Structures are given as C-alpha cells and as structure tokens.
Biotite code that builds the C-alpha atoms (Angstrom):
import biotite.structure as struc

atoms = struc.array([
    struc.Atom([-0.134, 0.167, -0.175], chain_id="A", res_id=1, res_name="MET", atom_name="CA", element="C"),
    struc.Atom([2.213, 2.275, 1.004], chain_id="A", res_id=2, res_name="THR", atom_name="CA", element="C"),
    struc.Atom([4.633, 1.490, -2.227], chain_id="A", res_id=3, res_name="GLU", atom_name="CA", element="C"),
    struc.Atom([1.485, 1.984, -4.321], chain_id="A", res_id=4, res_name="ARG", atom_name="CA", element="C"),
    struc.Atom([1.051, 5.988, -2.463], chain_id="A", res_id=5, res_name="ARG", atom_name="CA", element="C"),
    struc.Atom([4.634, 6.285, -3.513], chain_id="A", res_id=6, res_name="HIS", atom_name="CA", element="C"),
    struc.Atom([4.217, 4.918, -7.293], chain_id="A", res_id=7, res_name="LEU", atom_name="CA", element="C"),
    struc.Atom([1.187, 7.743, -7.151], chain_id="A", res_id=8, res_name="PHE", atom_name="CA", element="C"),
    struc.Atom([2.568, 10.507, -5.648], chain_id="A", res_id=9, res_name="VAL", atom_name="CA", element="C"),
    struc.Atom([5.859, 10.176, -8.231], chain_id="A", res_id=10, res_name="LEU", atom_name="CA", element="C"),
    struc.Atom([3.387, 9.958, -11.272], chain_id="A", res_id=11, res_name="GLY", atom_name="CA", element="C"),
    struc.Atom([1.741, 13.191, -9.901], chain_id="A", res_id=12, res_name="ALA", atom_name="CA", element="C"),
    struc.Atom([5.069, 14.940, -9.462], chain_id="A", res_id=13, res_name="THR", atom_name="CA", element="C"),
    struc.Atom([5.687, 13.789, -13.248], chain_id="A", res_id=14, res_name="ILE", atom_name="CA", element="C"),
    struc.Atom([2.582, 14.979, -14.432], chain_id="A", res_id=15, res_name="LEU", atom_name="CA", element="C"),
    struc.Atom([3.026, 18.690, -12.313], chain_id="A", res_id=16, res_name="ALA", atom_name="CA", element="C"),
    struc.Atom([5.949, 18.793, -14.068], chain_id="A", res_id=17, res_name="VAL", atom_name="CA", element="C"),
    struc.Atom([4.995, 17.935, -17.586], chain_id="A", res_id=18, res_name="LEU", atom_name="CA", element="C"),
    struc.Atom([2.288, 20.724, -17.007], chain_id="A", res_id=19, res_name="VAL", atom_name="CA", element="C"),
    struc.Atom([4.156, 23.300, -15.668], chain_id="A", res_id=20, res_name="PHE", atom_name="CA", element="C"),
    struc.Atom([6.858, 22.873, -18.592], chain_id="A", res_id=21, res_name="GLY", atom_name="CA", element="C"),
    struc.Atom([3.997, 22.978, -20.763], chain_id="A", res_id=22, res_name="LEU", atom_name="CA", element="C"),
    struc.Atom([1.514, 25.423, -20.142], chain_id="A", res_id=23, res_name="PHE", atom_name="CA", element="C"),
    struc.Atom([4.314, 27.798, -17.929], chain_id="A", res_id=24, res_name="VAL", atom_name="CA", element="C"),
    struc.Atom([7.733, 27.310, -19.387], chain_id="A", res_id=25, res_name="LEU", atom_name="CA", element="C"),
    struc.Atom([7.054, 26.918, -23.036], chain_id="A", res_id=26, res_name="LYS", atom_name="CA", element="C"),
    struc.Atom([5.344, 30.285, -23.626], chain_id="A", res_id=27, res_name="PRO", atom_name="CA", element="C"),
    struc.Atom([7.254, 32.281, -21.649], chain_id="A", res_id=28, res_name="ARG", atom_name="CA", element="C"),
    struc.Atom([10.832, 30.852, -23.801], chain_id="A", res_id=29, res_name="ALA", atom_name="CA", element="C"),
    struc.Atom([8.466, 31.738, -26.638], chain_id="A", res_id=30, res_name="SER", atom_name="CA", element="C"),
    struc.Atom([7.909, 35.356, -25.033], chain_id="A", res_id=31, res_name="GLN", atom_name="CA", element="C"),
    struc.Atom([11.959, 35.340, -24.209], chain_id="A", res_id=32, res_name="ALA", atom_name="CA", element="C"),
    struc.Atom([12.545, 34.662, -28.203], chain_id="A", res_id=33, res_name="GLY", atom_name="CA", element="C"),
    struc.Atom([10.110, 37.296, -29.090], chain_id="A", res_id=34, res_name="GLU", atom_name="CA", element="C"),
    struc.Atom([11.915, 39.523, -27.072], chain_id="A", res_id=35, res_name="LEU", atom_name="CA", element="C"),
    struc.Atom([15.062, 39.033, -27.852], chain_id="A", res_id=36, res_name="ARG", atom_name="CA", element="C"),
    struc.Atom([13.821, 39.228, -31.422], chain_id="A", res_id=37, res_name="ALA", atom_name="CA", element="C"),
    struc.Atom([12.664, 42.831, -30.589], chain_id="A", res_id=38, res_name="ASP", atom_name="CA", element="C"),
    struc.Atom([15.824, 43.741, -29.186], chain_id="A", res_id=39, res_name="ILE", atom_name="CA", element="C"),
    struc.Atom([17.490, 42.848, -32.144], chain_id="A", res_id=40, res_name="ALA", atom_name="CA", element="C"),
    struc.Atom([15.199, 44.830, -34.792], chain_id="A", res_id=41, res_name="ALA", atom_name="CA", element="C"),
    struc.Atom([15.649, 48.157, -32.085], chain_id="A", res_id=42, res_name="ALA", atom_name="CA", element="C"),
    struc.Atom([19.360, 47.567, -32.212], chain_id="A", res_id=43, res_name="GLN", atom_name="CA", element="C"),
    struc.Atom([19.184, 47.067, -36.201], chain_id="A", res_id=44, res_name="ALA", atom_name="CA", element="C"),
    struc.Atom([16.660, 50.185, -36.342], chain_id="A", res_id=45, res_name="GLU", atom_name="CA", element="C"),
    struc.Atom([19.593, 52.106, -33.991], chain_id="A", res_id=46, res_name="GLU", atom_name="CA", element="C"),
    struc.Atom([22.354, 51.306, -36.162], chain_id="A", res_id=47, res_name="ARG", atom_name="CA", element="C"),
    struc.Atom([20.361, 52.168, -39.208], chain_id="A", res_id=48, res_name="SER", atom_name="CA", element="C"),
    struc.Atom([19.145, 56.061, -37.320], chain_id="A", res_id=49, res_name="LEU", atom_name="CA", element="C"),
    struc.Atom([22.854, 56.607, -36.416], chain_id="A", res_id=50, res_name="THR", atom_name="CA", element="C"),
    struc.Atom([24.104, 56.138, -40.016], chain_id="A", res_id=51, res_name="ASP", atom_name="CA", element="C"),
    struc.Atom([21.437, 58.059, -41.239], chain_id="A", res_id=52, res_name="HIS", atom_name="CA", element="C"),
    struc.Atom([22.625, 60.842, -38.509], chain_id="A", res_id=53, res_name="LEU", atom_name="CA", element="C"),
    struc.Atom([26.204, 60.649, -39.329], chain_id="A", res_id=54, res_name="ALA", atom_name="CA", element="C"),
    struc.Atom([25.097, 61.167, -43.219], chain_id="A", res_id=55, res_name="THR", atom_name="CA", element="C"),
    struc.Atom([23.304, 64.207, -42.208], chain_id="A", res_id=56, res_name="LEU", atom_name="CA", element="C"),
    struc.Atom([25.622, 65.754, -40.032], chain_id="A", res_id=57, res_name="THR", atom_name="CA", element="C"),
    struc.Atom([28.526, 65.399, -42.596], chain_id="A", res_id=58, res_name="GLU", atom_name="CA", element="C"),
    struc.Atom([25.887, 67.031, -44.980], chain_id="A", res_id=59, res_name="ALA", atom_name="CA", element="C"),
    struc.Atom([25.476, 69.712, -42.801], chain_id="A", res_id=60, res_name="SER", atom_name="CA", element="C"),
    struc.Atom([29.245, 70.243, -42.814], chain_id="A", res_id=61, res_name="LEU", atom_name="CA", element="C"),
    struc.Atom([28.929, 71.051, -46.864], chain_id="A", res_id=62, res_name="HIS", atom_name="CA", element="C"),
    struc.Atom([25.733, 73.073, -46.440], chain_id="A", res_id=63, res_name="ARG", atom_name="CA", element="C"),
    struc.Atom([27.476, 76.025, -48.318], chain_id="A", res_id=64, res_name="GLU", atom_name="CA", element="C"),
    struc.Atom([28.668, 74.045, -51.010], chain_id="A", res_id=65, res_name="GLU", atom_name="CA", element="C"),
    struc.Atom([25.527, 72.387, -51.799], chain_id="A", res_id=66, res_name="PHE", atom_name="CA", element="C"),
    struc.Atom([23.308, 75.204, -51.740], chain_id="A", res_id=67, res_name="GLU", atom_name="CA", element="C"),
    struc.Atom([26.178, 77.387, -54.390], chain_id="A", res_id=68, res_name="ALA", atom_name="CA", element="C"),
    struc.Atom([25.779, 73.914, -56.620], chain_id="A", res_id=69, res_name="LYS", atom_name="CA", element="C"),
    struc.Atom([22.156, 74.290, -56.495], chain_id="A", res_id=70, res_name="ALA", atom_name="CA", element="C"),
    struc.Atom([21.456, 77.587, -57.388], chain_id="A", res_id=71, res_name="SER", atom_name="CA", element="C"),
    struc.Atom([24.252, 77.154, -60.055], chain_id="A", res_id=72, res_name="GLU", atom_name="CA", element="C"),
    struc.Atom([21.848, 74.071, -61.246], chain_id="A", res_id=73, res_name="ILE", atom_name="CA", element="C"),
    struc.Atom([18.745, 76.135, -60.955], chain_id="A", res_id=74, res_name="GLU", atom_name="CA", element="C"),
    struc.Atom([20.301, 78.761, -63.326], chain_id="A", res_id=75, res_name="ALA", atom_name="CA", element="C"),
    struc.Atom([21.565, 76.400, -65.627], chain_id="A", res_id=76, res_name="LEU", atom_name="CA", element="C"),
    struc.Atom([17.753, 74.643, -65.882], chain_id="A", res_id=77, res_name="LEU", atom_name="CA", element="C"),
    struc.Atom([15.399, 77.588, -64.503], chain_id="A", res_id=78, res_name="PRO", atom_name="CA", element="C"),
    struc.Atom([11.837, 75.467, -63.241], chain_id="A", res_id=79, res_name="ARG", atom_name="CA", element="C"),
    struc.Atom([10.503, 78.942, -65.701], chain_id="A", res_id=80, res_name="PHE", atom_name="CA", element="C"),
    struc.Atom([12.054, 80.434, -68.979], chain_id="A", res_id=81, res_name="SER", atom_name="CA", element="C"),
    struc.Atom([13.037, 83.948, -67.774], chain_id="A", res_id=82, res_name="HIS", atom_name="CA", element="C"),
    struc.Atom([13.273, 84.690, -71.338], chain_id="A", res_id=83, res_name="LEU", atom_name="CA", element="C"),
    struc.Atom([13.794, 88.518, -69.833], chain_id="A", res_id=84, res_name="VAL", atom_name="CA", element="C"),
    struc.Atom([16.927, 87.154, -68.131], chain_id="A", res_id=85, res_name="ARG", atom_name="CA", element="C"),
    struc.Atom([18.659, 85.325, -70.972], chain_id="A", res_id=86, res_name="THR", atom_name="CA", element="C"),
    struc.Atom([18.118, 88.047, -73.724], chain_id="A", res_id=87, res_name="ILE", atom_name="CA", element="C"),
    struc.Atom([20.239, 90.104, -71.087], chain_id="A", res_id=88, res_name="ARG", atom_name="CA", element="C"),
    struc.Atom([22.590, 86.819, -71.241], chain_id="A", res_id=89, res_name="LEU", atom_name="CA", element="C"),
    struc.Atom([22.453, 86.939, -75.198], chain_id="A", res_id=90, res_name="LEU", atom_name="CA", element="C"),
    struc.Atom([22.933, 90.573, -75.453], chain_id="A", res_id=91, res_name="HIS", atom_name="CA", element="C"),
    struc.Atom([25.847, 90.859, -73.048], chain_id="A", res_id=92, res_name="LYS", atom_name="CA", element="C"),
    struc.Atom([27.502, 87.720, -74.801], chain_id="A", res_id=93, res_name="ALA", atom_name="CA", element="C"),
    struc.Atom([27.299, 89.551, -78.344], chain_id="A", res_id=94, res_name="SER", atom_name="CA", element="C"),
    struc.Atom([28.725, 92.976, -77.077], chain_id="A", res_id=95, res_name="LEU", atom_name="CA", element="C"),
    struc.Atom([31.415, 91.270, -75.490], chain_id="A", res_id=96, res_name="GLU", atom_name="CA", element="C"),
    struc.Atom([32.433, 89.282, -78.607], chain_id="A", res_id=97, res_name="SER", atom_name="CA", element="C"),
    struc.Atom([31.542, 92.347, -80.906], chain_id="A", res_id=98, res_name="GLY", atom_name="CA", element="C"),
    struc.Atom([28.622, 90.895, -83.207], chain_id="A", res_id=99, res_name="VAL", atom_name="CA", element="C"),
    struc.Atom([25.292, 92.238, -83.813], chain_id="A", res_id=100, res_name="ASP", atom_name="CA", element="C"),
    struc.Atom([22.143, 90.789, -82.128], chain_id="A", res_id=101, res_name="LEU", atom_name="CA", element="C"),
    struc.Atom([19.803, 91.662, -85.254], chain_id="A", res_id=102, res_name="ARG", atom_name="CA", element="C"),
    struc.Atom([16.726, 89.096, -84.122], chain_id="A", res_id=103, res_name="GLU", atom_name="CA", element="C"),
    struc.Atom([16.237, 86.782, -81.472], chain_id="A", res_id=104, res_name="LEU", atom_name="CA", element="C"),
    struc.Atom([13.172, 84.072, -81.356], chain_id="A", res_id=105, res_name="ALA", atom_name="CA", element="C"),
    struc.Atom([12.009, 81.964, -79.144], chain_id="A", res_id=106, res_name="PRO", atom_name="CA", element="C"),
    struc.Atom([9.153, 79.510, -79.076], chain_id="A", res_id=107, res_name="GLY", atom_name="CA", element="C"),
    struc.Atom([6.992, 77.496, -76.859], chain_id="A", res_id=108, res_name="GLN", atom_name="CA", element="C"),
    struc.Atom([8.156, 75.333, -74.471], chain_id="A", res_id=109, res_name="PRO", atom_name="CA", element="C"),
    struc.Atom([7.788, 71.702, -75.547], chain_id="A", res_id=110, res_name="GLN", atom_name="CA", element="C"),
    struc.Atom([7.979, 68.468, -73.558], chain_id="A", res_id=111, res_name="ASP", atom_name="CA", element="C"),
    struc.Atom([11.742, 66.995, -73.924], chain_id="A", res_id=112, res_name="HIS", atom_name="CA", element="C"),
    struc.Atom([12.122, 63.803, -75.549], chain_id="A", res_id=113, res_name="LEU", atom_name="CA", element="C"),
    struc.Atom([13.392, 61.928, -73.250], chain_id="A", res_id=114, res_name="THR", atom_name="CA", element="C"),
    struc.Atom([13.829, 63.403, -69.721], chain_id="A", res_id=115, res_name="VAL", atom_name="CA", element="C"),
    struc.Atom([10.000, 63.836, -68.423], chain_id="A", res_id=116, res_name="ALA", atom_name="CA", element="C"),
    struc.Atom([10.934, 66.297, -66.154], chain_id="A", res_id=117, res_name="SER", atom_name="CA", element="C"),
    struc.Atom([12.504, 69.201, -68.563], chain_id="A", res_id=118, res_name="ALA", atom_name="CA", element="C"),
    struc.Atom([11.113, 71.144, -71.108], chain_id="A", res_id=119, res_name="LYS", atom_name="CA", element="C"),
    struc.Atom([13.020, 72.449, -74.623], chain_id="A", res_id=120, res_name="THR", atom_name="CA", element="C"),
    struc.Atom([12.536, 75.884, -75.739], chain_id="A", res_id=121, res_name="ILE", atom_name="CA", element="C"),
    struc.Atom([13.516, 76.311, -79.141], chain_id="A", res_id=122, res_name="PRO", atom_name="CA", element="C"),
    struc.Atom([15.127, 79.588, -80.211], chain_id="A", res_id=123, res_name="LEU", atom_name="CA", element="C"),
    struc.Atom([16.502, 81.194, -83.127], chain_id="A", res_id=124, res_name="THR", atom_name="CA", element="C"),
    struc.Atom([19.187, 83.962, -83.177], chain_id="A", res_id=125, res_name="LEU", atom_name="CA", element="C"),
    struc.Atom([20.543, 86.358, -85.927], chain_id="A", res_id=126, res_name="ILE", atom_name="CA", element="C"),
    struc.Atom([23.289, 88.040, -85.686], chain_id="A", res_id=127, res_name="VAL", atom_name="CA", element="C"),
    struc.Atom([26.268, 89.790, -87.867], chain_id="A", res_id=128, res_name="GLU", atom_name="CA", element="C"),
    struc.Atom([29.789, 90.122, -88.187], chain_id="A", res_id=129, res_name="GLY", atom_name="CA", element="C"),
    struc.Atom([32.941, 88.910, -88.886], chain_id="A", res_id=130, res_name="THR", atom_name="CA", element="C"),
    struc.Atom([33.657, 84.826, -88.579], chain_id="A", res_id=131, res_name="TYR", atom_name="CA", element="C"),
    struc.Atom([35.978, 85.353, -85.861], chain_id="A", res_id=132, res_name="ASP", atom_name="CA", element="C"),
    struc.Atom([33.540, 87.435, -83.895], chain_id="A", res_id=133, res_name="ARG", atom_name="CA", element="C"),
    struc.Atom([30.111, 84.981, -84.640], chain_id="A", res_id=134, res_name="ILE", atom_name="CA", element="C"),
    struc.Atom([32.709, 82.006, -83.389], chain_id="A", res_id=135, res_name="GLU", atom_name="CA", element="C"),
    struc.Atom([33.708, 83.923, -80.077], chain_id="A", res_id=136, res_name="ALA", atom_name="CA", element="C"),
    struc.Atom([30.005, 84.791, -79.655], chain_id="A", res_id=137, res_name="PHE", atom_name="CA", element="C"),
    struc.Atom([28.870, 80.625, -80.403], chain_id="A", res_id=138, res_name="ILE", atom_name="CA", element="C"),
    struc.Atom([31.905, 79.863, -77.768], chain_id="A", res_id=139, res_name="GLY", atom_name="CA", element="C"),
    struc.Atom([30.342, 82.444, -75.073], chain_id="A", res_id=140, res_name="ARG", atom_name="CA", element="C"),
    struc.Atom([26.890, 80.842, -75.882], chain_id="A", res_id=141, res_name="LEU", atom_name="CA", element="C"),
    struc.Atom([28.350, 77.594, -73.863], chain_id="A", res_id=142, res_name="GLU", atom_name="CA", element="C"),
    struc.Atom([29.738, 79.047, -71.231], chain_id="A", res_id=143, res_name="GLU", atom_name="CA", element="C"),
    struc.Atom([25.951, 80.928, -70.480], chain_id="A", res_id=144, res_name="LEU", atom_name="CA", element="C"),
    struc.Atom([24.533, 80.667, -66.799], chain_id="A", res_id=145, res_name="ASP", atom_name="CA", element="C"),
    struc.Atom([21.821, 78.833, -68.604], chain_id="A", res_id=146, res_name="ARG", atom_name="CA", element="C"),
    struc.Atom([21.892, 75.281, -70.386], chain_id="A", res_id=147, res_name="ALA", atom_name="CA", element="C"),
    struc.Atom([21.587, 75.748, -74.166], chain_id="A", res_id=148, res_name="MET", atom_name="CA", element="C"),
    struc.Atom([22.482, 73.367, -77.186], chain_id="A", res_id=149, res_name="GLN", atom_name="CA", element="C"),
    struc.Atom([23.522, 74.780, -80.822], chain_id="A", res_id=150, res_name="LEU", atom_name="CA", element="C"),
    struc.Atom([21.139, 72.606, -83.123], chain_id="A", res_id=151, res_name="LEU", atom_name="CA", element="C"),
    struc.Atom([22.402, 73.921, -86.510], chain_id="A", res_id=152, res_name="ALA", atom_name="CA", element="C"),
    struc.Atom([23.439, 77.272, -88.155], chain_id="A", res_id=153, res_name="TYR", atom_name="CA", element="C"),
    struc.Atom([23.957, 79.170, -91.570], chain_id="A", res_id=154, res_name="SER", atom_name="CA", element="C"),
    struc.Atom([25.908, 81.919, -92.738], chain_id="A", res_id=155, res_name="PHE", atom_name="CA", element="C"),
    struc.Atom([25.129, 84.853, -95.434], chain_id="A", res_id=156, res_name="THR", atom_name="CA", element="C"),
    struc.Atom([27.980, 86.622, -96.693], chain_id="A", res_id=157, res_name="PRO", atom_name="CA", element="C"),
    struc.Atom([27.682, 90.385, -97.682], chain_id="A", res_id=158, res_name="SER", atom_name="CA", element="C"),
    struc.Atom([29.848, 93.108, -98.495], chain_id="A", res_id=159, res_name="GLN", atom_name="CA", element="C"),
    struc.Atom([30.913, 96.295, -96.822], chain_id="A", res_id=160, res_name="GLU", atom_name="CA", element="C"),
    struc.Atom([33.449, 98.274, -98.445], chain_id="A", res_id=161, res_name="GLY", atom_name="CA", element="C"),
    struc.Atom([36.434, 95.940, -98.114], chain_id="A", res_id=162, res_name="ASN", atom_name="CA", element="C"),
    struc.Atom([34.871, 93.557, -95.336], chain_id="A", res_id=163, res_name="ARG", atom_name="CA", element="C"),
    struc.Atom([32.775, 90.424, -95.677], chain_id="A", res_id=164, res_name="THR", atom_name="CA", element="C"),
    struc.Atom([30.234, 90.610, -92.968], chain_id="A", res_id=165, res_name="ILE", atom_name="CA", element="C"),
    struc.Atom([28.296, 87.437, -92.470], chain_id="A", res_id=166, res_name="LEU", atom_name="CA", element="C"),
    struc.Atom([24.557, 86.843, -91.664], chain_id="A", res_id=167, res_name="SER", atom_name="CA", element="C"),
    struc.Atom([24.620, 83.808, -88.978], chain_id="A", res_id=168, res_name="SER", atom_name="CA", element="C"),
    struc.Atom([21.223, 82.228, -88.574], chain_id="A", res_id=169, res_name="ALA", atom_name="CA", element="C"),
    struc.Atom([21.535, 80.122, -85.063], chain_id="A", res_id=170, res_name="LEU", atom_name="CA", element="C"),
    struc.Atom([18.920, 77.492, -83.992], chain_id="A", res_id=171, res_name="THR", atom_name="CA", element="C"),
    struc.Atom([19.404, 76.326, -80.608], chain_id="A", res_id=172, res_name="LEU", atom_name="CA", element="C"),
    struc.Atom([17.388, 74.843, -77.796], chain_id="A", res_id=173, res_name="GLU", atom_name="CA", element="C"),
    struc.Atom([17.451, 75.901, -73.688], chain_id="A", res_id=174, res_name="MET", atom_name="CA", element="C"),
    struc.Atom([15.673, 73.502, -71.248], chain_id="A", res_id=175, res_name="TYR", atom_name="CA", element="C"),
    struc.Atom([14.077, 74.320, -67.973], chain_id="A", res_id=176, res_name="LEU", atom_name="CA", element="C"),
    struc.Atom([12.971, 71.963, -65.133], chain_id="A", res_id=177, res_name="PHE", atom_name="CA", element="C"),
    struc.Atom([9.259, 71.293, -64.293], chain_id="A", res_id=178, res_name="ASP", atom_name="CA", element="C"),
    struc.Atom([9.597, 68.637, -61.213], chain_id="A", res_id=179, res_name="PRO", atom_name="CA", element="C"),
    struc.Atom([5.666, 68.920, -62.168], chain_id="A", res_id=180, res_name="ASP", atom_name="CA", element="C"),
    struc.Atom([6.017, 66.948, -65.333], chain_id="A", res_id=181, res_name="ALA", atom_name="CA", element="C"),
    struc.Atom([4.839, 63.427, -66.086], chain_id="A", res_id=182, res_name="GLY", atom_name="CA", element="C"),
    struc.Atom([2.347, 63.326, -63.017], chain_id="A", res_id=183, res_name="ALA", atom_name="CA", element="C"),
    struc.Atom([-0.444, 62.283, -62.800], chain_id="A", res_id=184, res_name="ALA", atom_name="CA", element="C"),
    struc.Atom([-3.389, 64.668, -63.755], chain_id="A", res_id=185, res_name="PRO", atom_name="CA", element="C"),
    struc.Atom([-5.984, 65.761, -60.854], chain_id="A", res_id=186, res_name="ALA", atom_name="CA", element="C"),
    struc.Atom([-9.251, 64.109, -60.892], chain_id="A", res_id=187, res_name="ALA", atom_name="CA", element="C"),
    struc.Atom([-12.088, 66.200, -62.544], chain_id="A", res_id=188, res_name="PRO", atom_name="CA", element="C"),
    struc.Atom([-14.333, 67.561, -59.905], chain_id="A", res_id=189, res_name="ALA", atom_name="CA", element="C"),
    struc.Atom([-17.598, 65.711, -59.106], chain_id="A", res_id=190, res_name="PRO", atom_name="CA", element="C"),
    struc.Atom([-20.487, 67.691, -61.275], chain_id="A", res_id=191, res_name="THR", atom_name="CA", element="C"),
    struc.Atom([-23.879, 67.824, -59.175], chain_id="A", res_id=192, res_name="GLU", atom_name="CA", element="C"),
    struc.Atom([-26.946, 66.066, -61.109], chain_id="A", res_id=193, res_name="PRO", atom_name="CA", element="C"),
    struc.Atom([-29.551, 68.446, -62.469], chain_id="A", res_id=194, res_name="VAL", atom_name="CA", element="C"),
    struc.Atom([-32.546, 68.449, -60.989], chain_id="A", res_id=195, res_name="PRO", atom_name="CA", element="C"),
    struc.Atom([-35.509, 67.192, -62.910], chain_id="A", res_id=196, res_name="ALA", atom_name="CA", element="C"),
    struc.Atom([-37.668, 70.358, -62.636], chain_id="A", res_id=197, res_name="ALA", atom_name="CA", element="C"),
    struc.Atom([-34.809, 72.296, -64.370], chain_id="A", res_id=198, res_name="GLU", atom_name="CA", element="C"),
    struc.Atom([-33.989, 69.598, -67.358], chain_id="A", res_id=199, res_name="ALA", atom_name="CA", element="C"),
    struc.Atom([-37.107, 69.554, -68.577], chain_id="A", res_id=200, res_name="THR", atom_name="CA", element="C"),
    struc.Atom([-37.520, 73.581, -68.151], chain_id="A", res_id=201, res_name="SER", atom_name="CA", element="C"),
])
C-alpha cells in the first residue's frame, strides 16, 4: 500500500512537472524569443538611424557648398523660362564678342523627348559680324549661366566696303526644369446632377 502511494505521488509529481513545462515554461520561452527578436530589430534600427544621423551631420558641414551648387543648377535649368534674363545674357554675350544681335525669336516650351522632368524652348538668333566674332559669340553661348545647345547654323556673306560681313542664323535649344511633368492629372471635380425640374424646363 505504501509503495502504491509512493508511485501515485511520483506520477502526480511528473504530471505536475509536465504541465508546468507545457503551460508555463514553454510560453515564457516563446515570449523570451520574441523579446530577443524585438531587441535585435531595435538595435538594427538604432544602427540605421545612427548611420543616417552621421550622413546628415556630414551633409550639414557642406551645406553652403550644396546650396551654391543647387543655385548653379537652378540657373542652368530654371523652373521657368526667364526669357528676360536670357535675353540680357545673350545681349551681353553679343557685346563682349563684338557681333550685332539682330533678331531673337523664342518658341513655346515643349516636352523633352527623353527627360520627363525637363522642357525645351526653341530659340532662333540672327547675328551679324565677322567669322571670328561669330565664332567667339558661339563660344560664349557655351559658357552662359543657362543650359543651351546649338542645333544648327547658317552663314550668309555680304560686302561692306572692303570687309566681308556674315549674317548667321543660329538655331538653339534652351532647357527648363519642370518638377510636375509626368505627374498624374488631377481628377475632375464631381458634377452635381441637374434637378429634374430644371432639366425639363
């Protein structure tokens, strides 16, 4: 009888240990695993934020340099046509190179064929002067504070006394930056239905 009682106590003890391990230790071990995973994720996020902060700190040291570069790019590729400023730049270039700027005819902005966020503005110039001066003028066009490309040119000679004067037609392209280009058009505003009484009147 005593032996059977000992076996019963032993079996109850083993059962209690199994129940404790199944319903207490196992969930806590699972929670501990999840907690370790959360800690690892938080540490990885902290490292990422630390690296990002270091990048921002490094960038802040070069802020003035970046702003100057941004202003330079804005001048080359402005968001608006700024034709008045461009005309002044071209007039200054003509004076410095010694040519006469006879005509200037800009066209309407058009979508760029390959760059979605850019537009092109066709521009035709007619200048007069010697070949050397026209060549100097074209050279100054390449140095303008405005992105510009020479697409075509032609020369028509004429005589003024002992000098040969050339009239040159230059076909150029200017560029402007359009951050809204390619954006999805806004949805039209909903229209209210017309009341039946007004529709039949």
